[in-house]
BALOBA-1460 file (C-alpha; in Angstrom, 3 decimals):
// residues 407
<rec num="1" residu="m" x="110.488" y="91.376" z="124.831"/>
<rec num="2" residu="a" x="107.499" y="90.528" z="122.654"/>
<rec num="3" residu="l" x="108.026" y="90.174" z="118.925"/>
<rec num="4" residu="s" x="105.275" y="92.567" z="117.902"/>
<rec num="5" residu="g" x="104.834" y="96.195" z="117.091"/>
<rec num="6" residu="d" x="103.270" y="98.750" z="119.390"/>
<rec num="7" residu="a" x="99.968" y="100.436" z="118.531"/>
<rec num="8" residu="r" x="98.995" y="103.871" z="119.842"/>
<rec num="9" residu="n" x="96.029" y="106.031" z="118.882"/>
<rec num="10" residu="p" x="94.635" y="108.953" z="120.882"/>
<rec num="11" residu="i" x="91.190" y="108.864" z="119.261"/>
<rec num="12" residu="e" x="88.345" y="107.443" z="121.315"/>
<rec num="13" residu="p" x="87.134" y="104.487" z="119.238"/>
<rec num="14" residu="g" x="83.553" y="104.265" z="118.054"/>
<rec num="15" residu="r" x="82.832" y="101.389" z="115.706"/>
<rec num="16" residu="t" x="86.063" y="99.652" z="114.758"/>
<rec num="17" residu="a" x="86.461" y="98.547" z="111.153"/>
<rec num="18" residu="e" x="88.767" y="95.719" z="110.123"/>
<rec num="19" residu="v" x="91.165" y="95.538" z="107.203"/>
<rec num="20" residu="t" x="91.548" y="92.149" z="105.539"/>
<rec num="21" residu="f" x="93.520" y="90.726" z="102.643"/>
<rec num="22" residu="a" x="92.242" y="87.822" z="100.558"/>
<rec num="23" residu="g" x="95.267" y="87.038" z="98.370"/>
<rec num="24" residu="s" x="97.952" y="84.359" z="98.642"/>
<rec num="25" residu="g" x="101.461" y="83.769" z="97.444"/>
<rec num="26" residu="f" x="100.305" y="81.009" z="95.072"/>
<rec num="27" residu="s" x="97.723" y="83.186" z="93.338"/>
<rec num="28" residu="l" x="100.218" y="86.055" z="93.013"/>
<rec num="29" residu="a" x="102.826" y="83.670" z="91.575"/>
<rec num="30" residu="g" x="100.238" y="82.473" z="89.052"/>
<rec num="31" residu="l" x="99.863" y="86.089" z="87.941"/>
<rec num="32" residu="l" x="103.575" y="86.885" z="87.836"/>
<rec num="33" residu="i" x="105.006" y="83.816" z="86.081"/>
<rec num="34" residu="p" x="103.248" y="84.376" z="82.718"/>
<rec num="35" residu="g" x="104.338" y="88.013" z="82.903"/>
<rec num="36" residu="y" x="107.970" y="87.025" z="83.378"/>
<rec num="37" residu="l" x="107.757" y="84.710" z="80.355"/>
<rec num="38" residu="l" x="106.264" y="87.461" z="78.196"/>
<rec num="39" residu="m" x="109.005" y="89.942" z="79.077"/>
<rec num="40" residu="l" x="111.593" y="88.083" z="77.000"/>
<rec num="41" residu="p" x="109.841" y="88.284" z="73.579"/>
<rec num="42" residu="t" x="108.698" y="91.868" z="74.311"/>
<rec num="43" residu="l" x="112.209" y="92.971" z="75.374"/>
<rec num="44" residu="g" x="110.914" y="93.909" z="78.827"/>
<rec num="45" residu="v" x="108.093" y="96.191" z="77.652"/>
<rec num="46" residu="f" x="105.452" y="93.850" z="79.073"/>
<rec num="47" residu="r" x="106.653" y="94.652" z="82.577"/>
<rec num="48" residu="f" x="104.422" y="97.755" z="82.628"/>
<rec num="49" residu="w" x="101.349" y="95.612" z="81.991"/>
<rec num="50" residu="q" x="102.495" y="93.124" z="84.604"/>
<rec num="51" residu="l" x="103.049" y="95.881" z="87.172"/>
<rec num="52" residu="t" x="99.547" y="97.222" z="86.517"/>
<rec num="53" residu="a" x="98.046" y="93.750" z="86.902"/>
<rec num="54" residu="k" x="100.003" y="93.233" z="90.120"/>
<rec num="55" residu="r" x="98.740" y="96.490" z="91.620"/>
<rec num="56" residu="r" x="95.171" y="95.634" z="90.721"/>
<rec num="57" residu="y" x="95.721" y="92.275" z="92.410"/>
<rec num="58" residu="y" x="96.904" y="93.908" z="95.637"/>
<rec num="59" residu="w" x="94.265" y="96.635" z="95.638"/>
<rec num="60" residu="s" x="91.282" y="94.432" z="94.736"/>
<rec num="61" residu="r" x="92.093" y="91.904" z="97.455"/>
<rec num="62" residu="t" x="92.539" y="94.485" z="100.208"/>
<rec num="63" residu="f" x="89.200" y="95.051" z="101.967"/>
<rec num="64" residu="i" x="88.623" y="97.975" z="104.308"/>
<rec num="65" residu="d" x="85.426" y="97.568" z="106.321"/>
<rec num="66" residu="g" x="84.247" y="95.031" z="103.755"/>
<rec num="67" residu="d" x="84.886" y="97.162" z="100.649"/>
<rec num="68" residu="a" x="87.864" y="96.575" z="98.370"/>
<rec num="69" residu="l" x="90.294" y="99.175" z="97.106"/>
<rec num="70" residu="e" x="90.321" y="99.921" z="93.383"/>
<rec num="71" residu="y" x="93.343" y="100.775" z="91.213"/>
<rec num="72" residu="t" x="92.524" y="102.819" z="88.087"/>
<rec num="73" residu="g" x="96.005" y="103.267" z="86.624"/>
<rec num="74" residu="n" x="96.973" y="101.627" z="83.339"/>
<rec num="75" residu="a" x="100.116" y="100.274" z="81.698"/>
<rec num="76" residu="v" x="100.299" y="102.991" z="79.025"/>
<rec num="77" residu="q" x="100.710" y="105.623" z="81.759"/>
<rec num="78" residu="l" x="103.623" y="103.659" z="83.225"/>
<rec num="79" residu="l" x="105.234" y="103.234" z="79.806"/>
<rec num="80" residu="i" x="104.941" y="106.959" z="79.003"/>
<rec num="81" residu="g" x="106.369" y="107.854" z="82.410"/>
<rec num="82" residu="f" x="109.345" y="105.584" z="81.841"/>
<rec num="83" residu="l" x="110.020" y="107.055" z="78.390"/>
<rec num="84" residu="l" x="109.898" y="110.563" z="79.849"/>
<rec num="85" residu="a" x="112.348" y="109.471" z="82.559"/>
<rec num="86" residu="l" x="114.809" y="108.414" z="79.860"/>
<rec num="87" residu="v" x="115.059" y="112.075" z="78.863"/>
<rec num="88" residu="v" x="116.703" y="112.629" z="82.250"/>
<rec num="89" residu="f" x="118.794" y="109.469" z="82.404"/>
<rec num="90" residu="i" x="120.331" y="109.388" z="78.943"/>
<rec num="91" residu="p" x="122.186" y="112.710" z="79.454"/>
<rec num="92" residu="t" x="123.084" y="111.631" z="82.985"/>
<rec num="93" residu="a" x="124.576" y="108.386" z="81.658"/>
<rec num="94" residu="g" x="126.558" y="110.389" z="79.099"/>
<rec num="95" residu="i" x="127.950" y="112.635" z="81.833"/>
<rec num="96" residu="y" x="128.797" y="109.575" z="83.937"/>
<rec num="97" residu="f" x="130.870" y="107.997" z="81.136"/>
<rec num="98" residu="w" x="132.493" y="111.349" z="80.361"/>
<rec num="99" residu="i" x="133.614" y="111.636" z="83.992"/>
<rec num="100" residu="g" x="135.373" y="108.289" z="83.553"/>
<rec num="101" residu="t" x="137.742" y="109.919" z="81.049"/>
<rec num="102" residu="l" x="138.950" y="112.537" z="83.547"/>
<rec num="103" residu="d" x="141.890" y="112.374" z="85.919"/>
<rec num="104" residu="q" x="141.504" y="110.558" z="89.220"/>
<rec num="105" residu="d" x="140.686" y="113.490" z="91.525"/>
<rec num="106" residu="p" x="138.105" y="115.085" z="89.191"/>
<rec num="107" residu="q" x="136.637" y="111.605" z="88.722"/>
<rec num="108" residu="y" x="135.937" y="111.229" z="92.451"/>
<rec num="109" residu="a" x="134.356" y="114.683" z="92.628"/>
<rec num="110" residu="g" x="132.300" y="114.039" z="89.485"/>
<rec num="111" residu="y" x="131.022" y="110.675" z="90.673"/>
<rec num="112" residu="l" x="130.091" y="112.213" z="94.026"/>
<rec num="113" residu="i" x="128.118" y="114.994" z="92.304"/>
<rec num="114" residu="v" x="126.292" y="112.534" z="90.030"/>
<rec num="115" residu="a" x="125.462" y="110.303" z="93.014"/>
<rec num="116" residu="a" x="124.082" y="113.298" z="94.944"/>
<rec num="117" residu="v" x="121.962" y="114.356" z="91.957"/>
<rec num="118" residu="l" x="120.571" y="110.841" z="91.505"/>
<rec num="119" residu="y" x="119.826" y="110.579" z="95.239"/>
<rec num="120" residu="f" x="117.999" y="113.909" z="95.109"/>
<rec num="121" residu="l" x="116.022" y="112.760" z="92.070"/>
<rec num="122" residu="a" x="115.171" y="109.540" z="93.904"/>
<rec num="123" residu="g" x="113.494" y="111.587" z="96.635"/>
<rec num="124" residu="y" x="111.564" y="113.574" z="94.049"/>
<rec num="125" residu="a" x="110.557" y="110.379" z="92.250"/>
<rec num="126" residu="e" x="109.494" y="108.690" z="95.491"/>
<rec num="127" residu="y" x="107.058" y="111.487" z="96.315"/>
<rec num="128" residu="r" x="105.719" y="111.803" z="92.764"/>
<rec num="129" residu="a" x="105.251" y="108.035" z="92.496"/>
<rec num="130" residu="r" x="103.305" y="108.056" z="95.757"/>
<rec num="131" residu="r" x="101.076" y="110.780" z="94.307"/>
<rec num="132" residu="f" x="100.618" y="108.736" z="91.124"/>
<rec num="133" residu="r" x="99.430" y="105.688" z="93.050"/>
<rec num="134" residu="f" x="97.194" y="107.603" z="95.465"/>
<rec num="135" residu="t" x="95.412" y="109.527" z="92.705"/>
<rec num="136" residu="r" x="94.665" y="106.193" z="91.053"/>
<rec num="137" residu="t" x="93.297" y="104.540" z="94.185"/>
<rec num="138" residu="l" x="89.596" y="104.521" z="95.040"/>
<rec num="139" residu="w" x="87.670" y="103.240" z="98.027"/>
<rec num="140" residu="r" x="83.889" y="103.244" z="98.017"/>
<rec num="141" residu="g" x="84.016" y="105.233" z="94.792"/>
<rec num="142" residu="l" x="86.009" y="108.108" z="96.301"/>
<rec num="143" residu="r" x="89.546" y="108.892" z="95.205"/>
<rec num="144" residu="f" x="92.648" y="109.466" z="97.294"/>
<rec num="145" residu="s" x="94.931" y="112.361" z="96.382"/>
<rec num="146" residu="q" x="98.161" y="114.014" z="97.422"/>
<rec num="147" residu="s" x="99.246" y="117.634" z="97.485"/>
<rec num="148" residu="g" x="102.559" y="119.121" z="98.599"/>
<rec num="149" residu="s" x="105.754" y="119.641" z="96.618"/>
<rec num="150" residu="a" x="107.936" y="116.778" z="95.430"/>
<rec num="151" residu="w" x="110.868" y="119.208" z="95.200"/>
<rec num="152" residu="a" x="110.392" y="120.252" z="98.837"/>
<rec num="153" residu="y" x="110.228" y="116.598" z="99.867"/>
<rec num="154" residu="a" x="113.430" y="115.835" z="97.927"/>
<rec num="155" residu="v" x="115.244" y="118.742" z="99.600"/>
<rec num="156" residu="r" x="114.088" y="117.568" z="103.050"/>
<rec num="157" residu="r" x="115.218" y="114.032" z="102.300"/>
<rec num="158" residu="l" x="118.640" y="115.163" z="101.084"/>
<rec num="159" residu="l" x="119.305" y="117.475" z="104.048"/>
<rec num="160" residu="w" x="118.102" y="114.896" z="106.552"/>
<rec num="161" residu="s" x="120.303" y="112.238" z="104.919"/>
<rec num="162" residu="i" x="123.328" y="114.495" z="105.352"/>
<rec num="163" residu="g" x="122.344" y="114.874" z="109.009"/>
<rec num="164" residu="v" x="122.035" y="111.099" z="109.396"/>
<rec num="165" residu="l" x="125.531" y="110.606" z="107.978"/>
<rec num="166" residu="a" x="126.956" y="113.382" z="110.170"/>
<rec num="167" residu="t" x="125.446" y="111.852" z="113.336"/>
<rec num="168" residu="a" x="126.350" y="108.244" z="112.472"/>
<rec num="169" residu="g" x="122.688" y="107.321" z="112.134"/>
<rec num="170" residu="l" x="121.369" y="108.985" z="115.307"/>
<rec num="171" residu="a" x="119.215" y="111.416" z="113.327"/>
<rec num="172" residu="y" x="117.436" y="108.650" z="111.403"/>
<rec num="173" residu="p" x="114.304" y="108.505" z="113.632"/>
<rec num="174" residu="f" x="113.837" y="112.271" z="113.255"/>
<rec num="175" residu="m" x="114.289" y="112.016" z="109.484"/>
<rec num="176" residu="r" x="111.760" y="109.211" z="109.209"/>
<rec num="177" residu="i" x="109.144" y="111.061" z="111.270"/>
<rec num="178" residu="d" x="109.595" y="114.353" z="109.421"/>
<rec num="179" residu="l" x="109.283" y="112.787" z="105.962"/>
<rec num="180" residu="f" x="106.368" y="110.608" z="107.051"/>
<rec num="181" residu="r" x="104.591" y="113.660" z="108.511"/>
<rec num="182" residu="y" x="105.115" y="115.699" z="105.337"/>
<rec num="183" residu="a" x="103.758" y="112.911" z="103.133"/>
<rec num="184" residu="w" x="100.652" y="112.133" z="105.206"/>
<rec num="185" residu="n" x="99.767" y="115.734" z="106.078"/>
<rec num="186" residu="n" x="99.543" y="116.285" z="102.327"/>
<rec num="187" residu="t" x="97.403" y="113.199" z="101.654"/>
<rec num="188" residu="q" x="93.636" y="113.336" z="101.195"/>
<rec num="189" residu="y" x="90.748" y="110.912" z="100.875"/>
<rec num="190" residu="g" x="87.915" y="112.581" z="99.022"/>
<rec num="191" residu="d" x="87.500" y="116.061" z="100.514"/>
<rec num="192" residu="r" x="89.133" y="115.158" z="103.826"/>
<rec num="193" residu="s" x="92.816" y="115.402" z="104.753"/>
<rec num="194" residu="f" x="94.920" y="112.987" z="106.734"/>
<rec num="195" residu="r" x="97.095" y="114.206" z="109.590"/>
<rec num="196" residu="f" x="100.066" y="112.697" z="111.349"/>
<rec num="197" residu="t" x="100.058" y="113.229" z="115.124"/>
<rec num="198" residu="g" x="103.363" y="111.556" z="115.971"/>
<rec num="199" residu="k" x="106.008" y="113.535" z="117.871"/>
<rec num="200" residu="w" x="109.774" y="113.507" z="117.608"/>
<rec num="201" residu="h" x="110.133" y="110.836" z="120.313"/>
<rec num="202" residu="l" x="107.698" y="108.406" z="118.669"/>
<rec num="203" residu="l" x="110.384" y="106.174" z="117.182"/>
<rec num="204" residu="i" x="113.026" y="106.592" z="119.873"/>
<rec num="205" residu="g" x="111.492" y="103.866" z="122.007"/>
<rec num="206" residu="a" x="111.117" y="101.635" z="118.972"/>
<rec num="207" residu="v" x="114.521" y="102.121" z="117.381"/>
<rec num="208" residu="l" x="116.857" y="102.727" z="120.328"/>
<rec num="209" residu="p" x="116.394" y="99.366" z="122.131"/>
<rec num="210" residu="v" x="116.862" y="97.493" z="118.874"/>
<rec num="211" residu="a" x="119.960" y="99.527" z="117.956"/>
<rec num="212" residu="l" x="121.498" y="99.038" z="121.408"/>
<rec num="213" residu="l" x="120.745" y="95.314" z="121.366"/>
<rec num="214" residu="f" x="122.361" y="94.953" z="117.964"/>
<rec num="215" residu="a" x="125.429" y="96.971" z="119.000"/>
<rec num="216" residu="v" x="125.924" y="95.021" z="122.249"/>
<rec num="217" residu="l" x="125.495" y="91.593" z="120.661"/>
<rec num="218" residu="s" x="127.701" y="92.527" z="117.694"/>
<rec num="219" residu="a" x="130.445" y="93.731" z="120.017"/>
<rec num="220" residu="a" x="130.072" y="90.549" z="122.050"/>
<rec num="221" residu="g" x="130.377" y="88.462" z="118.883"/>
<rec num="222" residu="v" x="133.562" y="90.240" z="117.848"/>
<rec num="223" residu="f" x="134.995" y="89.820" z="121.359"/>
<rec num="224" residu="v" x="134.221" y="86.095" z="121.401"/>
<rec num="225" residu="a" x="135.719" y="85.681" z="117.934"/>
<rec num="226" residu="i" x="138.933" y="87.415" z="118.982"/>
<rec num="227" residu="e" x="139.187" y="85.426" z="122.194"/>
<rec num="228" residu="s" x="138.648" y="82.236" z="120.194"/>
<rec num="229" residu="g" x="141.616" y="83.023" z="118.003"/>
<rec num="230" residu="v" x="139.799" y="83.780" z="114.772"/>
<rec num="231" residu="d" x="142.200" y="84.640" z="111.960"/>
<rec num="232" residu="w" x="140.535" y="87.656" z="110.285"/>
<rec num="233" residu="n" x="142.991" y="87.470" z="107.368"/>
<rec num="234" residu="r" x="141.722" y="84.060" z="106.269"/>
<rec num="235" residu="p" x="138.254" y="84.278" z="104.686"/>
<rec num="236" residu="s" x="138.005" y="80.489" z="104.611"/>
<rec num="237" residu="n" x="138.442" y="80.276" z="108.350"/>
<rec num="238" residu="a" x="135.539" y="78.202" z="109.723"/>
<rec num="239" residu="e" x="135.202" y="80.265" z="112.896"/>
<rec num="240" residu="l" x="135.074" y="83.487" z="110.896"/>
<rec num="241" residu="t" x="132.375" y="82.014" z="108.660"/>
<rec num="242" residu="i" x="130.301" y="81.083" z="111.706"/>
<rec num="243" residu="v" x="130.706" y="84.556" z="113.196"/>
<rec num="244" residu="a" x="129.724" y="86.195" z="109.888"/>
<rec num="245" residu="g" x="126.690" y="83.925" z="109.562"/>
<rec num="246" residu="a" x="125.583" y="84.624" z="113.125"/>
<rec num="247" residu="a" x="126.027" y="88.369" z="112.574"/>
<rec num="248" residu="f" x="123.915" y="88.212" z="109.411"/>
<rec num="249" residu="i" x="121.126" y="86.335" z="111.182"/>
<rec num="250" residu="l" x="121.259" y="88.800" z="114.064"/>
<rec num="251" residu="l" x="121.127" y="91.750" z="111.677"/>
<rec num="252" residu="t" x="118.135" y="90.250" z="109.857"/>
<rec num="253" residu="l" x="116.186" y="89.573" z="113.058"/>
<rec num="254" residu="t" x="116.981" y="93.040" z="114.366"/>
<rec num="255" residu="f" x="115.828" y="94.628" z="111.107"/>
<rec num="256" residu="l" x="112.551" y="92.685" z="111.081"/>
<rec num="257" residu="f" x="111.812" y="93.459" z="114.713"/>
<rec num="258" residu="g" x="112.567" y="97.147" z="114.175"/>
<rec num="259" residu="r" x="110.529" y="97.261" z="110.990"/>
<rec num="260" residu="a" x="107.487" y="95.868" z="112.764"/>
<rec num="261" residu="r" x="107.739" y="98.367" z="115.624"/>
<rec num="262" residu="v" x="108.443" y="101.378" z="113.399"/>
<rec num="263" residu="t" x="105.613" y="100.559" z="110.973"/>
<rec num="264" residu="s" x="103.162" y="100.000" z="113.816"/>
<rec num="265" residu="r" x="103.977" y="103.243" z="115.597"/>
<rec num="266" residu="l" x="104.071" y="105.421" z="112.491"/>
<rec num="267" residu="y" x="100.751" y="104.301" z="111.039"/>
<rec num="268" residu="s" x="99.047" y="104.255" z="114.424"/>
<rec num="269" residu="a" x="99.630" y="108.015" z="114.552"/>
<rec num="270" residu="v" x="97.711" y="108.634" z="111.300"/>
<rec num="271" residu="e" x="94.217" y="110.147" z="111.578"/>
<rec num="272" residu="i" x="91.589" y="111.396" z="109.165"/>
<rec num="273" residu="g" x="88.757" y="113.478" z="110.579"/>
<rec num="274" residu="n" x="87.604" y="111.724" z="113.748"/>
<rec num="275" residu="a" x="88.776" y="108.335" z="112.518"/>
<rec num="276" residu="g" x="92.221" y="106.949" z="113.240"/>
<rec num="277" residu="l" x="94.384" y="103.936" z="112.520"/>
<rec num="278" residu="s" x="95.460" y="101.355" z="115.038"/>
<rec num="279" residu="v" x="98.231" y="99.174" z="113.600"/>
<rec num="280" residu="r" x="99.963" y="96.188" z="115.123"/>
<rec num="281" residu="v" x="102.425" y="94.441" z="112.826"/>
<rec num="282" residu="s" x="103.689" y="91.124" z="114.135"/>
<rec num="283" residu="a" x="107.453" y="90.776" z="113.932"/>
<rec num="284" residu="a" x="107.048" y="87.031" z="114.482"/>
<rec num="285" residu="r" x="105.077" y="86.882" z="111.223"/>
<rec num="286" residu="l" x="107.843" y="88.782" z="109.409"/>
<rec num="287" residu="v" x="110.461" y="86.417" z="110.812"/>
<rec num="288" residu="g" x="108.422" y="83.436" z="109.652"/>
<rec num="289" residu="q" x="108.242" y="84.882" z="106.143"/>
<rec num="290" residu="a" x="112.007" y="85.440" z="106.123"/>
<rec num="291" residu="i" x="112.626" y="81.837" z="107.182"/>
<rec num="292" residu="l" x="110.306" y="80.527" z="104.451"/>
<rec num="293" residu="y" x="112.062" y="82.759" z="101.910"/>
<rec num="294" residu="a" x="115.484" y="81.465" z="103.003"/>
<rec num="295" residu="i" x="114.343" y="77.824" z="102.757"/>
<rec num="296" residu="l" x="112.828" y="78.227" z="99.287"/>
<rec num="297" residu="l" x="115.840" y="80.246" z="98.143"/>
<rec num="298" residu="t" x="118.136" y="77.437" z="99.295"/>
<rec num="299" residu="v" x="116.051" y="74.850" z="97.436"/>
<rec num="300" residu="a" x="116.028" y="77.003" z="94.299"/>
<rec num="301" residu="g" x="119.802" y="77.456" z="94.531"/>
<rec num="302" residu="f" x="120.322" y="73.703" z="94.860"/>
<rec num="303" residu="l" x="118.143" y="73.032" z="91.817"/>
<rec num="304" residu="a" x="119.982" y="75.718" z="89.840"/>
<rec num="305" residu="l" x="123.357" y="74.150" z="90.635"/>
<rec num="306" residu="l" x="121.963" y="70.734" z="89.722"/>
<rec num="307" residu="l" x="120.747" y="71.970" z="86.336"/>
<rec num="308" residu="i" x="124.061" y="73.727" z="85.681"/>
<rec num="309" residu="g" x="125.869" y="70.478" z="86.425"/>
<rec num="310" residu="i" x="123.633" y="68.512" z="84.071"/>
<rec num="311" residu="a" x="124.114" y="71.128" z="81.320"/>
<rec num="312" residu="s" x="127.887" y="70.998" z="81.766"/>
<rec num="313" residu="k" x="127.914" y="67.209" z="81.488"/>
<rec num="314" residu="t" x="125.766" y="67.387" z="78.358"/>
<rec num="315" residu="i" x="128.132" y="69.862" z="76.730"/>
<rec num="316" residu="e" x="131.140" y="67.709" z="77.607"/>
<rec num="317" residu="a" x="129.444" y="64.631" z="76.185"/>
<rec num="318" residu="r" x="128.633" y="66.408" z="72.920"/>
<rec num="319" residu="a" x="132.132" y="67.807" z="72.619"/>
<rec num="320" residu="a" x="133.731" y="64.400" z="73.189"/>
<rec num="321" residu="g" x="132.136" y="62.931" z="70.057"/>
<rec num="322" residu="l" x="132.946" y="65.796" z="67.695"/>
<rec num="323" residu="d" x="135.671" y="66.178" z="65.164"/>
<rec num="324" residu="h" x="137.762" y="68.977" z="66.580"/>
<rec num="325" residu="t" x="138.692" y="70.030" z="63.047"/>
<rec num="326" residu="d" x="135.028" y="70.786" z="62.340"/>
<rec num="327" residu="i" x="134.942" y="74.441" z="63.394"/>
<rec num="328" residu="s" x="131.234" y="74.915" z="62.673"/>
<rec num="329" residu="a" x="130.315" y="72.039" z="64.991"/>
<rec num="330" residu="i" x="132.476" y="73.433" z="67.780"/>
<rec num="331" residu="l" x="130.969" y="76.902" z="67.333"/>
<rec num="332" residu="s" x="127.481" y="75.426" z="67.470"/>
<rec num="333" residu="i" x="128.241" y="74.086" z="70.929"/>
<rec num="334" residu="g" x="129.514" y="77.509" z="71.950"/>
<rec num="335" residu="w" x="126.384" y="79.321" z="70.753"/>
<rec num="336" residu="w" x="124.180" y="76.724" z="72.411"/>
<rec num="337" residu="q" x="126.120" y="77.116" z="75.640"/>
<rec num="338" residu="l" x="125.913" y="80.904" z="75.443"/>
<rec num="339" residu="g" x="122.161" y="80.766" z="74.885"/>
<rec num="340" residu="a" x="121.710" y="78.303" z="77.735"/>
<rec num="341" residu="l" x="123.745" y="80.486" z="80.077"/>
<rec num="342" residu="g" x="121.709" y="83.562" z="79.103"/>
<rec num="343" residu="l" x="118.382" y="81.821" z="79.654"/>
<rec num="344" residu="g" x="119.671" y="80.329" z="82.881"/>
<rec num="345" residu="y" x="120.719" y="83.753" z="84.137"/>
<rec num="346" residu="l" x="117.283" y="85.193" z="83.302"/>
<rec num="347" residu="a" x="115.629" y="82.207" z="84.986"/>
<rec num="348" residu="i" x="117.635" y="82.788" z="88.166"/>
<rec num="349" residu="l" x="116.656" y="86.480" z="88.182"/>
<rec num="350" residu="g" x="113.035" y="85.491" z="87.631"/>
<rec num="351" residu="v" x="113.058" y="83.021" z="90.518"/>
<rec num="352" residu="l" x="114.673" y="85.568" z="92.856"/>
<rec num="353" residu="s" x="112.118" y="88.207" z="91.862"/>
<rec num="354" residu="l" x="109.227" y="85.746" z="92.180"/>
<rec num="355" residu="l" x="110.252" y="84.611" z="95.671"/>
<rec num="356" residu="g" x="110.779" y="88.198" z="96.791"/>
<rec num="357" residu="e" x="107.361" y="89.252" z="95.479"/>
<rec num="358" residu="a" x="105.309" y="86.241" z="96.550"/>
<rec num="359" residu="i" x="106.823" y="85.886" z="100.029"/>
<rec num="360" residu="l" x="108.496" y="89.070" z="101.281"/>
<rec num="361" residu="a" x="106.606" y="91.896" z="99.518"/>
<rec num="362" residu="l" x="103.210" y="90.196" z="99.684"/>
<rec num="363" residu="g" x="103.915" y="88.997" z="103.218"/>
<rec num="364" residu="f" x="104.642" y="92.508" z="104.477"/>
<rec num="365" residu="w" x="101.506" y="93.889" z="102.774"/>
<rec num="366" residu="k" x="99.417" y="91.147" z="104.408"/>
<rec num="367" residu="a" x="101.011" y="91.712" z="107.816"/>
<rec num="368" residu="v" x="100.207" y="95.436" z="107.715"/>
<rec num="369" residu="a" x="96.712" y="94.953" z="106.299"/>
<rec num="370" residu="r" x="95.693" y="92.249" z="108.755"/>
<rec num="371" residu="g" x="97.183" y="94.160" z="111.668"/>
<rec num="372" residu="t" x="95.254" y="97.365" z="110.912"/>
<rec num="373" residu="r" x="92.008" y="98.562" z="112.512"/>
<rec num="374" residu="i" x="90.149" y="101.831" z="111.915"/>
<rec num="375" residu="n" x="88.714" y="103.399" z="115.044"/>
<rec num="376" residu="n" x="85.511" y="105.441" z="114.767"/>
<rec num="377" residu="a" x="85.139" y="104.216" z="111.185"/>
<rec num="378" residu="d" x="81.607" y="105.587" z="110.764"/>
<rec num="379" residu="d" x="83.081" y="109.075" z="110.512"/>
<rec num="380" residu="l" x="84.342" y="108.141" z="107.047"/>
<rec num="381" residu="l" x="80.760" y="107.801" z="105.800"/>
<rec num="382" residu="s" x="80.490" y="111.591" z="105.595"/>
<rec num="383" residu="v" x="83.464" y="112.009" z="103.233"/>
<rec num="384" residu="r" x="82.588" y="113.607" z="99.896"/>
<rec num="385" residu="r" x="84.206" y="113.529" z="96.463"/>
<rec num="386" residu="g" x="87.546" y="115.318" z="96.185"/>
<rec num="387" residu="k" x="90.115" y="115.828" z="93.427"/>
<rec num="388" residu="a" x="90.156" y="114.075" z="90.047"/>
<rec num="389" residu="e" x="92.889" y="111.716" z="88.856"/>
<rec num="390" residu="e" x="96.194" y="113.459" z="88.267"/>
<rec num="391" residu="s" x="97.447" y="113.358" z="84.679"/>
<rec num="392" residu="a" x="101.223" y="113.678" z="85.295"/>
<rec num="393" residu="v" x="103.179" y="110.413" z="84.994"/>
<rec num="394" residu="i" x="106.828" y="111.522" z="85.101"/>
<rec num="395" residu="g" x="107.262" y="110.754" z="88.799"/>
<rec num="396" residu="e" x="106.271" y="107.124" z="88.431"/>
<rec num="397" residu="g" x="108.654" y="106.747" z="85.502"/>
<rec num="398" residu="l" x="111.554" y="108.158" z="87.512"/>
<rec num="399" residu="a" x="110.715" y="105.904" z="90.444"/>
<rec num="400" residu="d" x="110.695" y="102.900" z="88.150"/>
<rec num="401" residu="a" x="114.039" y="103.843" z="86.605"/>
<rec num="402" residu="l" x="115.625" y="104.535" z="90.001"/>
<rec num="403" residu="n" x="113.988" y="101.507" z="91.637"/>
<rec num="404" residu="v" x="112.441" y="103.506" z="94.475"/>
<rec num="405" residu="g" x="108.949" y="103.355" z="95.911"/>
<rec num="406" residu="a" x="107.017" y="100.160" z="96.488"/>
<rec num="407" residu="y" x="104.438" y="97.899" z="94.832"/>
């Protein structure tokens, strides 16, 4: 079984245009690190300027048929959207804490209702954020846009999610296709609309083999563990640790393989006019990125533990030479330690975010971009100007607050 995604497109190709990406993890890290440092003195407000700079980095280094994308959004729009989202979340947080004062049974029902509302809002925010980004994306001077209803998308997403839970995941391919179709059938470039031609069975062949392989190998792993006499009640059991590690690696490989196939098949069914996409995402490339991420994460973890050890020894050395009756001196060590722990915690979060951005997020963008071709690309030369930039920013603010959407 080849570690690559499938590519299908019914359009007869004319001239094929390539998509390229000119960025690198090092250059992205050079952009992100100063932004992380500036977030501390600005109490996190600078993140909106960093996010804008990051999007411009991605867009400006993505070339379609030799011409780069352009991002026209700005940080003030993101900040306003986030402030508007707080109008929704502050009352929600108040309700959440109020539920905590109720009896146990009403608490469970209240938490379930709040979770359902937040999940529904996440679907709304996801669609609105997609519209925000598309209406601020230009290619060859022409703007993308998105129509459709974010409320309708959120309702679809919620109902499909209930169906996925009721069928133990079997309805997921149908959910993914339906939501993908709704989003792309309501997407435009200039005066021309995209269309999604994929059918209900498009993802069955991509998802089912992966799901069956994972189920069979997982069951085999459990069987071997039981036959080997693994004591499931002892978390420190070496055999159990090995089984858990193997299961995690298997789950990761299965996810990456499935992600490559699903992404390839979905985007290869997207057309616009007489032009169409042909996408082939390499799962081997995604696996390589995951391995690099794991290696660098391990190195970063080792260095973090080393620094923590050095800091602990320093504190012990300072404490050993102090007069224990001098309360102010003892408190000074405590405040210093507290500050060091706080900065260390922020540094760890920054490193995790940096590695995720520079390796996994950027790596996936590059894999999709470099695996994409546009068949009959000359048909796009006849596209004319479409809608203007959308003014609404609430959707992007909700997406930011709920941590949904991408890039």
